[in-house]
N, C-alpha and C positions, 0 to 999 in steps of 0.2 A: 504493500500500500504506500509506504513512504517513498519507495523508489519511483512509483508511478506519479506521485504528487510532484517530485522533483523534476521529472521529465516533462510533465505538463507545464510547470512553472517556467522552465527554460524554453520550451516551445513557444509559450506566450510571449517571452521576452523577444524572440526573433520576430514574431508576428507584430508585436507592438512597435518594433523598430521600423517596420515598413510603413507605418502610418505617416502620411504627409504632414510635416510640421515645419514651422518657420525656422530657418537655420541662421545662426549668428555669422558675423563676418569672419570669426576665427575658424580655423580648421577643426572639424569635429573629431579628428583622429590624432592621437598623440602616441608616440612609441619610444622605446629605448632598447638598446642592445649593448650587452657588456661582455668582455672577455678578459680573463686573467690567467697568467701562467707564471709559475715560480719554479726555478730549478736550482738545486744546491748540490755541491760535490765535496768530497773529502773522505772522512771516515765512513759516511753514509751518503750514497747518491739518492736524491729524491726529487720528484717532480709533483707539482700540484697544479691542476688546470680546472677552470670553471668557466661556464658560459651561461648567459641568461638573455631572455627576450620577453618584452612586455608590450602590450598594445591596449590602448583605451579608446573606445569609440563613444563619444558623448552625443546625445540628442536632447531635445527639450525636456522630456520626462524620463527617457531611458538612457542607460549607459551599459556598455558591454566591456568587460575586462578579461584579457587573455594573458596567460603567463607560462613560460617554459624555462627550466633551468637544469643544469647538469654539473656534477662535481666528480672529479676523479683524481686520486693520488696514488703515487707509487713510491716505494722505498727499496732501493737495491734490486730493482727489477720485479718486485712483488707488489701487487695491487693491494693497497691498504684502505681505500675508500672508493665507493662508486655509488652515486645516488642520482636519481632523476625525478623531476616534478613537472606536472602539467595541470593547469587549472583554468576554469572559466567561471566568471561571476556576472550575472545580469542583475541590474538594479532598476527599480521603477519608483520614481519619486511620488510620495503621497502629499507632501508639503515641503516647505523650505527646510524643515527639521527631520522629517521621517521618510522612510522608504521601505519597500519590500525587496527581497533578494532571492535568487536561486543560484546555488553553487554546485559545481561538479569538479572534484579534485582527484588526481591520481598520483601516487608516489611509489617509487621503487628504490629500495636501499639494499644492496647486495651484502652488506655487513651488519644489518640489524636483524632482529628476530622476525621481521615481516618482509618477505620478498616484495609483495605488492599490497597496496591499500587503495581502495576506491571508495569515495563517499559522495552521496547526493543529498543535498539539504536545501530547505526553503525556510524563510523566516522574515523577521522584522529588524530594521536597523534605524539608528537615530544619530544625528550629528549633535554630539554633546557640547563640543566647542568648535566654533568656526570663525576664527579671527585671522588677521593678517599674519600673525606670528605663530599661532598654534591651531591645530585641527585635531579633534578627537572624535572618532566614530565608534559606536558599540553595536554589536549584532547578537541576536539570539534566535535560534531556530531548531528544527528537528529534521530527521531524515533517516537514511540507511547507510550502512558501510559493509563492504565485502573485503575480506583480507585473506591472503595466502601466507602461511608461515613457512620458514625455512625447513621445518620438519616435514612439510608436505600436507599438513592439516589446513583446513579452511575455517573461517569464521564469518558468519552473517549476523549483523547486529542492527537493531534500531538504535539510533543515537540522538543525543542532544548536542547542540553546537553553540558555543559562545566565542565571540571574537572582539578584540579591541585593536584599533589602528590609530596610531598617534604620529603626527608630523610637527616638528619644530623648525620653522624657517629661521635659522640662526642669523643669516645675513642674506644679501642679494645673491651671494655666490656659494652658500653652503646651507645644508639642512641635515637634520637628524630624524630618522624614522624608526619607530618601534612597533612591532605587531605581536599579538598573542592570539593563538587559536587553540581551543580545547574542544575535542570531540569525545564524548563519553557514552559507552554502551555497556552492556552486561559482561562482555568478554574482555574489554580493554578500554582504558582511557588514554588517549594520545594528546600530548601537549607540545606545541611548537612555538618558539619565540624567535624573532628575527630582528637584530639590531643593525642599522645601517647609518653610516656617516658619509655624506656625499659632499665633495668640494669641486667647484668648477675649475678647470685648468685653462682652457681656451675655447672660445666659441661654444659649440654644443658638446664638447668633450669634458668629462668629469672623472675624478678619481673616487672610487667607492671602496670603503672598508666595511665588511659585513661579518656578522657572527650569528650562526644559526644553532639552536639547541632543540633537539627533538627527543621526547621521552615517551615511552610506552610503559604503562603500569604493570602489565602482565606479559612476561616473556619466559621462554623455557629456561631451565636451570643451566647456569654456565654462560649465559649471554647477558651483555650489558643492557640496562634499560634506557640508557641515554647515549645519543650520538651528537657530536659537536662538529661543526664545519666553520672554518675561518677562511675568508676569501679577500683578496685584494685585486681589484679589476679596474679597467678603463671602460667608461660607459659613454655611449653616443646617443643623444636624445634627438628626436625628430618629430 
């Protein structure tokens, strides 16, 4: 039932975006692409690579946000980290302060307890703070999650979802962003936080430092509940 509701909500989002509405002078599409690579040699040879792509399509009442990211690390020829993410969120404004959303997210982490996790959620969001310097959004919803464990077992859960997204515009050329997403079901509660510090270098190019923490409350014996990813990358905004 939850999965069907999520699919219906996302389908309505695409349908709603096709409704003819007045467009502003600004481009309705914003995007960013980032790439980072770090190589060290000596007692231990290691490489760390990360890539990300994001796209935001804004309309009068609707917005559509797409995101992709990948992280891979090697130490002395042995892969030590490999993770991928893909997500889509549709939002429909109800007023200046509130909106409805539908989210579809997929994650794969070859070194966590879960090989794959897919979630579909719908819910309500609110702009708690919306000033020139600070923006804070909160979301709450429900849906379904399907997961495959490294052991070969699978989990299907009904879940509750809560999220916070904060942006601090430090100056005209720098900003700090912090996000928190919690998805809780009977089999597992997953928590993910992402901290990002962005500083413009020249034109549309910026340097981005990010730190991601992902935790699963229920994992097989012998596996860590928490995975951490640190990335330094160059980002191009368009």
